[in-house]
PDB file of N, CA, C and O in Angstrom:
ATOM      1  N   MET A   1      49.473 -34.609  -0.530  1.00  0.00           N
ATOM      2  CA  MET A   1      48.751 -32.725   0.612  1.00  0.00           C
ATOM      3  C   MET A   1      47.762 -32.392   0.357  1.00  0.00           C
ATOM      4  O   MET A   1      46.566 -32.644   0.504  1.00  0.00           O
ATOM      5  N   ASN A   2      49.025 -31.177  -0.462  1.00  0.00           N
ATOM      6  CA  ASN A   2      49.284 -29.600  -0.493  1.00  0.00           C
ATOM      7  C   ASN A   2      47.734 -29.583  -1.569  1.00  0.00           C
ATOM      8  O   ASN A   2      46.874 -28.704  -1.521  1.00  0.00           O
ATOM      9  N   HIS A   3      47.723 -30.438  -2.211  1.00  0.00           N
ATOM     10  CA  HIS A   3      46.608 -30.472  -2.751  1.00  0.00           C
ATOM     11  C   HIS A   3      44.954 -30.232  -2.175  1.00  0.00           C
ATOM     12  O   HIS A   3      44.100 -29.371  -2.383  1.00  0.00           O
ATOM     13  N   GLU A   4      45.044 -31.910  -1.064  1.00  0.00           N
ATOM     14  CA  GLU A   4      44.070 -31.930  -0.197  1.00  0.00           C
ATOM     15  C   GLU A   4      43.935 -30.467   0.994  1.00  0.00           C
ATOM     16  O   GLU A   4      42.813 -30.381   1.492  1.00  0.00           O
ATOM     17  N   PHE A   5      44.960 -29.368   1.457  1.00  0.00           N
ATOM     18  CA  PHE A   5      44.629 -28.230   2.232  1.00  0.00           C
ATOM     19  C   PHE A   5      44.255 -26.914   1.525  1.00  0.00           C
ATOM     20  O   PHE A   5      43.865 -25.876   2.059  1.00  0.00           O
ATOM     21  N   THR A   6      44.474 -27.192   0.062  1.00  0.00           N
ATOM     22  CA  THR A   6      44.262 -26.179  -0.920  1.00  0.00           C
ATOM     23  C   THR A   6      42.679 -26.258  -1.165  1.00  0.00           C
ATOM     24  O   THR A   6      41.906 -25.333  -0.919  1.00  0.00           O
ATOM     25  N   GLU A   7      42.178 -28.000  -1.894  1.00  0.00           N
ATOM     26  CA  GLU A   7      40.905 -27.734  -2.048  1.00  0.00           C
ATOM     27  C   GLU A   7      39.691 -28.229  -0.703  1.00  0.00           C
ATOM     28  O   GLU A   7      38.498 -28.513  -0.808  1.00  0.00           O
ATOM     29  N   GLN A   8      40.596 -28.178   0.527  1.00  0.00           N
ATOM     30  CA  GLN A   8      39.683 -28.163   1.530  1.00  0.00           C
ATOM     31  C   GLN A   8      39.090 -26.427   2.408  1.00  0.00           C
ATOM     32  O   GLN A   8      38.120 -26.138   3.107  1.00  0.00           O
ATOM     33  N   TYR A   9      40.394 -25.572   1.827  1.00  0.00           N
ATOM     34  CA  TYR A   9      40.367 -24.060   1.814  1.00  0.00           C
ATOM     35  C   TYR A   9      39.491 -23.492   1.147  1.00  0.00           C
ATOM     36  O   TYR A   9      38.902 -22.559   1.692  1.00  0.00           O
ATOM     37  N   TYR A  10      39.273 -23.716   0.319  1.00  0.00           N
ATOM     38  CA  TYR A  10      39.243 -23.555  -1.055  1.00  0.00           C
ATOM     39  C   TYR A  10      37.564 -23.459  -0.867  1.00  0.00           C
ATOM     40  O   TYR A  10      36.866 -22.469  -1.088  1.00  0.00           O
ATOM     41  N   LEU A  11      37.139 -24.766  -0.401  1.00  0.00           N
ATOM     42  CA  LEU A  11      35.900 -25.334  -0.270  1.00  0.00           C
ATOM     43  C   LEU A  11      35.360 -24.235   0.849  1.00  0.00           C
ATOM     44  O   LEU A  11      34.374 -23.555   0.568  1.00  0.00           O
ATOM     45  N   LEU A  12      36.179 -24.042   2.408  1.00  0.00           N
ATOM     46  CA  LEU A  12      35.732 -23.867   3.589  1.00  0.00           C
ATOM     47  C   LEU A  12      35.494 -22.230   2.743  1.00  0.00           C
ATOM     48  O   LEU A  12      34.329 -21.833   2.742  1.00  0.00           O
ATOM     49  N   THR A  13      36.663 -21.221   1.979  1.00  0.00           N
ATOM     50  CA  THR A  13      35.955 -20.145   1.828  1.00  0.00           C
ATOM     51  C   THR A  13      34.827 -19.193   0.522  1.00  0.00           C
ATOM     52  O   THR A  13      34.332 -18.084   0.324  1.00  0.00           O
ATOM     53  N   LYS A  14      34.909 -20.452  -0.026  1.00  0.00           N
ATOM     54  CA  LYS A  14      33.414 -20.913  -0.805  1.00  0.00           C
ATOM     55  C   LYS A  14      32.062 -20.514   0.082  1.00  0.00           C
ATOM     56  O   LYS A  14      31.248 -19.616  -0.132  1.00  0.00           O
ATOM     57  N   GLU A  15      32.116 -21.665   1.336  1.00  0.00           N
ATOM     58  CA  GLU A  15      31.575 -21.192   2.271  1.00  0.00           C
ATOM     59  C   GLU A  15      31.289 -20.205   3.747  1.00  0.00           C
ATOM     60  O   GLU A  15      30.530 -19.972   4.688  1.00  0.00           O
ATOM     61  N   ARG A  16      32.165 -19.976   3.280  1.00  0.00           N
ATOM     62  CA  ARG A  16      32.118 -18.366   3.938  1.00  0.00           C
ATOM     63  C   ARG A  16      31.850 -17.122   3.540  1.00  0.00           C
ATOM     64  O   ARG A  16      31.201 -16.260   4.132  1.00  0.00           O
ATOM     65  N   LEU A  17      32.441 -17.071   2.392  1.00  0.00           N
ATOM     66  CA  LEU A  17      31.523 -16.004   1.517  1.00  0.00           C
ATOM     67  C   LEU A  17      30.158 -16.481   0.607  1.00  0.00           C
ATOM     68  O   LEU A  17      29.534 -15.736  -0.148  1.00  0.00           O
ATOM     69  N   LEU A  18      29.932 -17.564   0.811  1.00  0.00           N
ATOM     70  CA  LEU A  18      28.235 -17.658   1.004  1.00  0.00           C
ATOM     71  C   LEU A  18      27.169 -17.028   1.500  1.00  0.00           C
ATOM     72  O   LEU A  18      26.123 -16.503   1.117  1.00  0.00           O
ATOM     73  N   ALA A  19      27.886 -17.293   2.666  1.00  0.00           N
ATOM     74  CA  ALA A  19      27.483 -16.790   3.831  1.00  0.00           C
ATOM     75  C   ALA A  19      27.403 -15.856   4.788  1.00  0.00           C
ATOM     76  O   ALA A  19      26.888 -15.781   5.904  1.00  0.00           O
ATOM     77  N   GLN A  20      28.356 -14.809   3.732  1.00  0.00           N
ATOM     78  CA  GLN A  20      28.390 -13.519   4.007  1.00  0.00           C
ATOM     79  C   GLN A  20      27.890 -12.514   3.043  1.00  0.00           C
ATOM     80  O   GLN A  20      27.834 -11.289   3.144  1.00  0.00           O
ATOM     81  N   GLN A  21      27.503 -13.396   1.982  1.00  0.00           N
ATOM     82  CA  GLN A  21      26.574 -13.213   0.917  1.00  0.00           C
ATOM     83  C   GLN A  21      25.098 -12.699   1.153  1.00  0.00           C
ATOM     84  O   GLN A  21      24.503 -11.626   1.054  1.00  0.00           O
ATOM     85  N   GLU A  22      24.835 -13.861   1.477  1.00  0.00           N
ATOM     86  CA  GLU A  22      23.611 -14.250   2.548  1.00  0.00           C
ATOM     87  C   GLU A  22      22.995 -13.306   3.453  1.00  0.00           C
ATOM     88  O   GLU A  22      21.852 -12.855   3.519  1.00  0.00           O
ATOM     89  N   LEU A  23      23.895 -13.149   4.037  1.00  0.00           N
ATOM     90  CA  LEU A  23      23.083 -11.942   5.037  1.00  0.00           C
ATOM     91  C   LEU A  23      24.164 -10.733   4.919  1.00  0.00           C
ATOM     92  O   LEU A  23      24.722 -10.293   5.924  1.00  0.00           O
ATOM     93  N   ILE A  24      24.459 -10.141   3.389  1.00  0.00           N
ATOM     94  CA  ILE A  24      24.294  -8.863   2.850  1.00  0.00           C
ATOM     95  C   ILE A  24      22.803  -8.696   2.283  1.00  0.00           C
ATOM     96  O   ILE A  24      21.911  -7.852   2.197  1.00  0.00           O
ATOM     97  N   ASN A  25      22.984  -9.532   2.074  1.00  0.00           N
ATOM     98  CA  ASN A  25      20.982  -9.676   1.824  1.00  0.00           C
ATOM     99  C   ASN A  25      19.694  -9.617   2.166  1.00  0.00           C
ATOM    100  O   ASN A  25      18.596  -9.142   1.879  1.00  0.00           O
ATOM    101  N   GLU A  26      20.257 -10.262   2.861  1.00  0.00           N
ATOM    102  CA  GLU A  26      19.482  -9.856   4.081  1.00  0.00           C
ATOM    103  C   GLU A  26      19.466  -8.284   4.893  1.00  0.00           C
ATOM    104  O   GLU A  26      18.511  -7.728   5.436  1.00  0.00           O
ATOM    105  N   LEU A  27      20.363  -7.991   4.802  1.00  0.00           N
ATOM    106  CA  LEU A  27      20.757  -7.023   5.650  1.00  0.00           C
ATOM    107  C   LEU A  27      19.429  -5.518   4.889  1.00  0.00           C
ATOM    108  O   LEU A  27      18.486  -4.755   5.100  1.00  0.00           O
ATOM    109  N   GLY A  28      20.755  -6.211   3.662  1.00  0.00           N
ATOM    110  CA  GLY A  28      20.233  -4.698   2.651  1.00  0.00           C
ATOM    111  C   GLY A  28      18.690  -4.674   2.504  1.00  0.00           C
ATOM    112  O   GLY A  28      18.330  -3.507   2.345  1.00  0.00           O
ATOM    113  N   ALA A  29      17.806  -5.410   2.500  1.00  0.00           N
ATOM    114  CA  ALA A  29      16.668  -5.424   1.901  1.00  0.00           C
ATOM    115  C   ALA A  29      15.765  -5.774   3.170  1.00  0.00           C
ATOM    116  O   ALA A  29      14.956  -6.647   2.855  1.00  0.00           O
ATOM    117  N   PRO A  30      15.660  -5.440   4.296  1.00  0.00           N
ATOM    118  CA  PRO A  30      14.680  -6.216   5.606  1.00  0.00           C
ATOM    119  C   PRO A  30      13.578  -6.304   5.153  1.00  0.00           C
ATOM    120  O   PRO A  30      13.050  -5.470   4.417  1.00  0.00           O
ATOM    121  N   VAL A  31      12.949  -7.644   5.658  1.00  0.00           N
ATOM    122  CA  VAL A  31      11.093  -8.305   5.575  1.00  0.00           C
ATOM    123  C   VAL A  31      10.154  -7.886   6.664  1.00  0.00           C
ATOM    124  O   VAL A  31      10.117  -8.432   7.767  1.00  0.00           O
ATOM    125  N   ILE A  32       9.411  -6.906   6.300  1.00  0.00           N
ATOM    126  CA  ILE A  32       8.753  -6.990   7.995  1.00  0.00           C
ATOM    127  C   ILE A  32       7.418  -7.305   8.134  1.00  0.00           C
ATOM    128  O   ILE A  32       6.610  -6.377   8.086  1.00  0.00           O
ATOM    129  N   PRO A  33       6.993  -8.545   8.314  1.00  0.00           N
ATOM    130  CA  PRO A  33       5.609  -9.321   8.019  1.00  0.00           C
ATOM    131  C   PRO A  33       4.931  -8.484   8.980  1.00  0.00           C
ATOM    132  O   PRO A  33       5.337  -8.085  10.071  1.00  0.00           O
ATOM    133  N   ILE A  34       3.797  -8.276   8.379  1.00  0.00           N
ATOM    134  CA  ILE A  34       2.487  -7.311   8.798  1.00  0.00           C
ATOM    135  C   ILE A  34       1.997  -8.480   9.471  1.00  0.00           C
ATOM    136  O   ILE A  34       2.021  -8.697  10.682  1.00  0.00           O
ATOM    137  N   VAL A  35       1.623  -9.088   8.705  1.00  0.00           N
ATOM    138  CA  VAL A  35       0.050 -10.819   9.374  1.00  0.00           C
ATOM    139  C   VAL A  35       0.615 -11.993   8.607  1.00  0.00           C
ATOM    140  O   VAL A  35       1.796 -12.099   8.275  1.00  0.00           O
ATOM    141  N   ASP A  36      -0.195 -12.726   8.399  1.00  0.00           N
ATOM    142  CA  ASP A  36       1.061 -13.893   7.935  1.00  0.00           C
ATOM    143  C   ASP A  36       0.980 -14.079   6.841  1.00  0.00           C
ATOM    144  O   ASP A  36       1.705 -15.007   6.482  1.00  0.00           O
ATOM    145  N   ALA A  37       0.174 -13.434   5.739  1.00  0.00           N
ATOM    146  CA  ALA A  37       0.419 -13.586   3.712  1.00  0.00           C
ATOM    147  C   ALA A  37       1.191 -12.038   3.773  1.00  0.00           C
ATOM    148  O   ALA A  37       1.618 -11.393   2.815  1.00  0.00           O
ATOM    149  N   ILE A  38       1.204 -11.854   4.510  1.00  0.00           N
ATOM    150  CA  ILE A  38       2.041 -10.345   3.656  1.00  0.00           C
ATOM    151  C   ILE A  38       2.828  -9.117   4.845  1.00  0.00           C
ATOM    152  O   ILE A  38       2.798  -8.892   6.055  1.00  0.00           O
ATOM    153  N   VAL A  39       3.572  -8.496   3.473  1.00  0.00           N
ATOM    154  CA  VAL A  39       5.376  -8.573   4.462  1.00  0.00           C
ATOM    155  C   VAL A  39       5.444  -6.805   3.838  1.00  0.00           C
ATOM    156  O   VAL A  39       4.932  -6.820   2.719  1.00  0.00           O
ATOM    157  N   VAL A  40       5.764  -5.794   4.098  1.00  0.00           N
ATOM    158  CA  VAL A  40       6.310  -4.814   3.710  1.00  0.00           C
ATOM    159  C   VAL A  40       8.280  -4.533   3.298  1.00  0.00           C
ATOM    160  O   VAL A  40       9.155  -4.410   4.155  1.00  0.00           O
ATOM    161  N   LEU A  41       8.428  -4.509   2.222  1.00  0.00           N
ATOM    162  CA  LEU A  41       9.427  -4.816   2.113  1.00  0.00           C
ATOM    163  C   LEU A  41       9.635  -2.797   1.676  1.00  0.00           C
ATOM    164  O   LEU A  41       8.710  -2.050   1.358  1.00  0.00           O
ATOM    165  N   PRO A  42      10.967  -2.454   1.803  1.00  0.00           N
ATOM    166  CA  PRO A  42      11.481  -1.160   2.236  1.00  0.00           C
ATOM    167  C   PRO A  42      11.837  -1.010   0.896  1.00  0.00           C
ATOM    168  O   PRO A  42      12.482  -1.984   0.506  1.00  0.00           O
ATOM    169  N   LEU A  43      11.626   0.000  -0.110  1.00  0.00           N
ATOM    170  CA  LEU A  43      12.683   0.066  -1.385  1.00  0.00           C
ATOM    171  C   LEU A  43      12.503   1.147  -1.231  1.00  0.00           C
ATOM    172  O   LEU A  43      11.556   1.916  -1.063  1.00  0.00           O
ATOM    173  N   ILE A  44      14.701   1.176  -1.385  1.00  0.00           N
ATOM    174  CA  ILE A  44      14.962   2.730  -1.086  1.00  0.00           C
ATOM    175  C   ILE A  44      16.152   2.762  -1.635  1.00  0.00           C
ATOM    176  O   ILE A  44      17.170   2.378  -1.059  1.00  0.00           O
ATOM    177  N   GLY A  45      16.086   3.477  -3.433  1.00  0.00           N
ATOM    178  CA  GLY A  45      17.085   3.711  -4.126  1.00  0.00           C
ATOM    179  C   GLY A  45      17.590   2.457  -5.133  1.00  0.00           C
ATOM    180  O   GLY A  45      17.278   1.432  -4.527  1.00  0.00           O
ATOM    181  N   GLU A  46      17.962   2.246  -5.866  1.00  0.00           N
ATOM    182  CA  GLU A  46      17.856   1.656  -6.829  1.00  0.00           C
ATOM    183  C   GLU A  46      17.316   0.073  -6.971  1.00  0.00           C
ATOM    184  O   GLU A  46      17.231  -0.411  -5.843  1.00  0.00           O
ATOM    185  N   ILE A  47      16.936  -0.850  -7.986  1.00  0.00           N
ATOM    186  CA  ILE A  47      16.502  -2.232  -7.441  1.00  0.00           C
ATOM    187  C   ILE A  47      17.470  -2.851  -8.910  1.00  0.00           C
ATOM    188  O   ILE A  47      17.120  -2.805 -10.089  1.00  0.00           O
ATOM    189  N   ASP A  48      18.170  -3.156  -8.595  1.00  0.00           N
ATOM    190  CA  ASP A  48      19.499  -3.787  -9.521  1.00  0.00           C
ATOM    191  C   ASP A  48      19.365  -5.523  -9.694  1.00  0.00           C
ATOM    192  O   ASP A  48      18.957  -6.395  -8.927  1.00  0.00           O
ATOM    193  N   THR A  49      19.697  -5.542 -10.534  1.00  0.00           N
ATOM    194  CA  THR A  49      19.008  -7.070 -11.215  1.00  0.00           C
ATOM    195  C   THR A  49      19.483  -8.101 -10.801  1.00  0.00           C
ATOM    196  O   THR A  49      19.475  -9.062 -11.571  1.00  0.00           O
ATOM    197  N   PHE A  50      20.105  -8.271  -9.339  1.00  0.00           N
ATOM    198  CA  PHE A  50      20.231  -9.290  -8.514  1.00  0.00           C
ATOM    199  C   PHE A  50      18.800  -8.819  -7.689  1.00  0.00           C
ATOM    200  O   PHE A  50      18.255  -9.907  -7.502  1.00  0.00           O
ATOM    201  N   LEU A  51      18.176  -8.087  -7.275  1.00  0.00           N
ATOM    202  CA  LEU A  51      17.429  -7.866  -6.182  1.00  0.00           C
ATOM    203  C   LEU A  51      15.992  -8.654  -7.528  1.00  0.00           C
ATOM    204  O   LEU A  51      15.353  -9.698  -7.405  1.00  0.00           O
ATOM    205  N   GLU A  52      15.942  -7.450  -8.856  1.00  0.00           N
ATOM    206  CA  GLU A  52      14.995  -8.495  -9.088  1.00  0.00           C
ATOM    207  C   GLU A  52      14.949  -9.388  -9.211  1.00  0.00           C
ATOM    208  O   GLU A  52      13.882  -9.892  -8.860  1.00  0.00           O
ATOM    209  N   ALA A  53      16.457 -10.723 -10.029  1.00  0.00           N
ATOM    210  CA  ALA A  53      16.273 -11.407 -10.135  1.00  0.00           C
ATOM    211  C   ALA A  53      15.493 -12.771  -8.690  1.00  0.00           C
ATOM    212  O   ALA A  53      14.739 -13.718  -8.913  1.00  0.00           O
ATOM    213  N   LYS A  54      15.711 -12.598  -8.183  1.00  0.00           N
ATOM    214  CA  LYS A  54      16.069 -13.297  -7.081  1.00  0.00           C
ATOM    215  C   LYS A  54      15.330 -12.799  -5.827  1.00  0.00           C
ATOM    216  O   LYS A  54      15.358 -13.499  -4.815  1.00  0.00           O
ATOM    217  N   GLY A  55      14.698 -11.677  -5.837  1.00  0.00           N
ATOM    218  CA  GLY A  55      13.989 -10.936  -4.976  1.00  0.00           C
ATOM    219  C   GLY A  55      12.153 -12.379  -4.477  1.00  0.00           C
ATOM    220  O   GLY A  55      11.652 -13.128  -3.639  1.00  0.00           O
ATOM    221  N   ILE A  56      12.020 -11.745  -5.900  1.00  0.00           N
ATOM    222  CA  ILE A  56      10.590 -12.669  -5.289  1.00  0.00           C
ATOM    223  C   ILE A  56      10.703 -14.404  -4.670  1.00  0.00           C
ATOM    224  O   ILE A  56      10.156 -15.063  -3.786  1.00  0.00           O
ATOM    225  N   GLU A  57      11.524 -14.581  -5.498  1.00  0.00           N
ATOM    226  CA  GLU A  57      12.487 -16.532  -5.065  1.00  0.00           C
ATOM    227  C   GLU A  57      12.642 -16.117  -3.335  1.00  0.00           C
ATOM    228  O   GLU A  57      11.775 -16.471  -2.535  1.00  0.00           O
ATOM    229  N   TYR A  58      13.781 -15.380  -2.941  1.00  0.00           N
ATOM    230  CA  TYR A  58      13.670 -14.784  -1.877  1.00  0.00           C
ATOM    231  C   TYR A  58      12.897 -14.603  -0.622  1.00  0.00           C
ATOM    232  O   TYR A  58      12.778 -15.362   0.340  1.00  0.00           O
ATOM    233  N   TYR A  59      12.407 -13.449  -0.845  1.00  0.00           N
ATOM    234  CA  TYR A  59      11.235 -12.939  -0.210  1.00  0.00           C
ATOM    235  C   TYR A  59       9.498 -14.080   0.045  1.00  0.00           C
ATOM    236  O   TYR A  59       8.567 -14.029   0.848  1.00  0.00           O
ATOM    237  N   SER A  60       9.782 -14.812  -0.920  1.00  0.00           N
ATOM    238  CA  SER A  60       8.634 -15.362  -1.081  1.00  0.00           C
ATOM    239  C   SER A  60       9.633 -17.241   0.430  1.00  0.00           C
ATOM    240  O   SER A  60       8.879 -18.083   0.918  1.00  0.00           O
ATOM    241  N   ARG A  61      10.612 -17.259   0.596  1.00  0.00           N
ATOM    242  CA  ARG A  61      10.958 -18.400   2.088  1.00  0.00           C
ATOM    243  C   ARG A  61      10.840 -17.557   3.243  1.00  0.00           C
ATOM    244  O   ARG A  61      10.762 -18.097   4.346  1.00  0.00           O
ATOM    245  N   GLN A  62      10.807 -15.884   3.107  1.00  0.00           N
ATOM    246  CA  GLN A  62      11.359 -15.118   4.292  1.00  0.00           C
ATOM    247  C   GLN A  62       9.467 -15.292   4.661  1.00  0.00           C
ATOM    248  O   GLN A  62       9.127 -15.743   5.754  1.00  0.00           O
ATOM    249  N   MET A  63       8.609 -14.955   3.811  1.00  0.00           N
ATOM    250  CA  MET A  63       6.861 -15.108   4.153  1.00  0.00           C
ATOM    251  C   MET A  63       7.004 -16.187   5.245  1.00  0.00           C
ATOM    252  O   MET A  63       6.947 -15.835   6.423  1.00  0.00           O
ATOM    253  N   TYR A  64       7.253 -17.951   4.802  1.00  0.00           N
ATOM    254  CA  TYR A  64       6.720 -18.941   5.712  1.00  0.00           C
ATOM    255  C   TYR A  64       8.077 -19.196   6.130  1.00  0.00           C
ATOM    256  O   TYR A  64       8.308 -20.043   6.993  1.00  0.00           O
TER     257      TYR A  64
END
């Protein structure tokens, strides 16, 4: 029984952390649509390796 609780707690915590990370990513670099296929991405500060690696994939999804 303790194992089930621990596993469920782990899965819930992991899901919550992933949702929080997604929200942080969205708030940290907003995409501003101009027209259908053109968006503006404000770049302030450094572009870290995470943003560089995930940026194109993430912003492509935001456009459509």
